[in-house]
N, C-alpha and C positions, 0 to 999 in steps of 0.2 A: 369500292369494295375490296379491291386488290390491296390497297394500303392497310386496310383493316387486318387482313391476314398476314401481311408483311410485318407489321409491328408485333404481332404475336410470335412470329418466328424469331424476330430480333430479340424479343424479351426472353424467349426460351434459350437462345444462345448465350445471352448475357447472364441469365440465372445460372447456367452451367459454369460459366467462368467465375462467377462469384463463389459458388460452392467449391470449386477447385482451388481458388485463392484461399478460402477459409481452411481447406484441408492442408494446404502448404504451411500456413501460419499456425494452425491449431489442429494437428492430425488427430484422427479418431482414436488412435492408441492412447494419446494423452488424456483425452476425454474419458476413456474407459479405465483409467487408473495406471497407466504406464508409470515407470519409475520417475520419469521427468514430470515436473509440475510447472504450472503456470498460475500466477496469482489471479484472483478475481478481477483486479484492476487491469491486468494484462489482457485477459480475455475480453473484458469490456471494451478496451481500446481497439482490439482486433475487430470485434463485432461492429463497433461504431464506425470504423474505417470502411468496412464492407457496406454498411447501411448508407454511409455518405456517398459512396460510389453509386449505389442504387438510386439515390435521390437525384444525383446529377444526371444519371442515365435517363431517368424518367422525365426530367425537365427538358433535356436536350432532344429527346425523341418524342416528346409530347404523347406519352402513353395514355390510352384511355382505360376504362374500367376492365375490359376484357384482357388487354395486354398486361395490365398491372396484376390482375388475378393470376394470369399465366406465369408471370415472373415468380410470384410467391409459391405457386404449386410446383413448378419445375425445381425451384430452389429446395423445397421440402423433399421431393423425391430424389434429387441428386444427393442430398445429405444422407438419406436413407441408404442409397446404393453405396456410398462411401463408408458406411458402417457406424455412423453416430447413433447414440441411444435415442429412443423415442422422446424422452424428456428433453434432451438437448435440442433435438430437431424442432420440437414445439416451441421452445423458448427462442431459438434463433429465428425461426420463421415468423413467429408473432412479432418479434422486434423489427424484422424487415418490413412487414406489412404496416406496422404502426409508423415507422419512419417514412415510408414512401407514400402514405396516404394523408400525412399531416398537411395542413394548409400553410 
């Protein structure tokens, strides 16, 4: 039972790190229309890199359903705190969940 809660905490910490990495590579100001622009392909590459790290993390830590769900939820709320739009948050979180739940 202890490992059950330990993996959830680990997933929470990792989700925060993922969101922070995304914010460094694609700051909320750019997403909201800052004068700097990034191409769709550039954003796609950034997100796929984030998702790839999440997949590796899930595999190496053998996350179950609860910890996987927690990873997605914490990622979503951290993006909200960082100031991303709701539309971007939904798109990024949905992509994360799809990637980490694929077989």
